[in-house]
N, C-alpha and C positions, 0 to 999 in steps of 0.2 A: 402562550408564554408572554409575560410582561417584562419590560426592562426595569432595572432598578432606578430609583431616583437618587441623584447625587446632590450633595449640599456643599457649598463653599461659603465660608464666612471669614472675611479678612477686614482688618481695620488699620488705620494709620493716624497717629497723633500729628497735629498740625499746629504750629505756634501762631495762630491767628484766631480771632473771635469766630464763634460758630456761625453767626449771621453772614460773615464774609465768605466762609467756606461753603455755606448752603447756596449763596448766590452763584457760585461757580458750578456746583453740583447740579443745580436745576436748569442751567443754561445749556442743554444738550446740543443745541444747534451749533455751538461753538467748539464742541469737543474735537472735531477734525483739525482745528487750528493748533492744538497742543498735544493731541494724543496720536502718536505715530501709527498705531494700528487701526484707528478709526478713519476710514477713507471719506465717508460722507454720512450725514444725518439729515434727512429731508423730513420736515414737519408736514404731515398730511392733513391733520386736523388739530384744532386747538380750541379750547374754551376755558372757562374760569379756572379750574384746577386740573385739567386733563389735556394731555397731548398724545397724539398718535404719530409715530415717526417710523420711517424706513431707515434702517441702519445698514451700512455697508462697511464691513471690517475685513481685516486680513490677519490670520493667525498662521504663522509658519508658512508664509507664501500661499496659503489656501484662502480663497475668498469665502466669506460667510456673511449672509444677509438675512434679515428678518424684519417683520413689522411688529412694533411694540407699542403698547399702551402704557402711559405713565400717569399716575395719579399723584398730584403735588399737594403736600400738606405743609405750608410754610410755618404754621404754629408749632408743629412737631419737628420741623426741619427734616422732613422725610419725603422720599419719592418712592412709591410702590410701582413696580413695573411687571408686565407679563407680555409674553409674545402672543400675538394674535395669529401670526402665520410665519412659517420659516422652516428651518431644517430640524429643529428639535420638537419632540413630542410634547415636552413641557419646558418652559424657560421663564421663571418668575422669581421675584425677590424684591429687595429694596436697597436704597441708599439712605443713610441717616447720618446727620451731623449732630453730635452730642457735645454740649459745653464741657470743658475740662478746666482744671486749675490754671494751666498755662496755655490756653487756647481752645482747641477743640479736637474731637476725634471723628474721623470719617469712617463709617462702617458700611461695608458692602456685603450683602448676603444674597446668594443665588441658589435656587433649587432647579434642577433640570433633569430630564431624561431624554435619551437618544431616540427611543421608539423603534429600535431595530434589534430585537433579541438575538438574532442569528449572528450579529457582529459585536454585540455589546462587550463580550469578554475580551475582545481584541482592542476595540476602539475606546471603550469606557475609561480604562486607566490612563491611556495616552491623552485623551481629550481632557480629562480632569487635570492632569499635569499642565497642559497647555492653557486651560482656562484659569488656573491659579496663577501662572506666570503672567498671563494677560491682565488679570485683575490687579496684581501687584504693580505692573507697569502703568495701568490706568490710575491707580492711587498715587504713584510717584509723579505722574504727569499732572494730576489734580493738585498735588501739593505744590509743585513748581508754579503752576498758574496762580494759585491762591497767594503764594508768597511773592509772586511777581518776579520769579527768577527764570 
């Protein structure tokens, strides 16, 4: 039995140019400075357009950590990511900053699966709700950092 894949797609309009927003999105090592649920991001490897990082987060007082690879595309203002190891069977997606008339739009998209079919019916909906709330909080924190508030 396989577990279903879930998808989260959330965006936020920000009244700053796309290049400024992307500079904050791509600087993941600084996320713990302004995102309350991100406890630590340790860069393990880095090269031209690739970073591998260990993420330590907390969602509803539950610790959650994983190792993630990010591929950075500054021309498209995009960061594609995928978990290399951690609690999820699948955890991948992207951040993208899109120019807009009055600033930019930051888009976050995630596809994930738990990998535990015997508990997916119970955990799946709760985890999805928590991940959506967490993503919205991350976007609000990004907006605050981009706007300098």
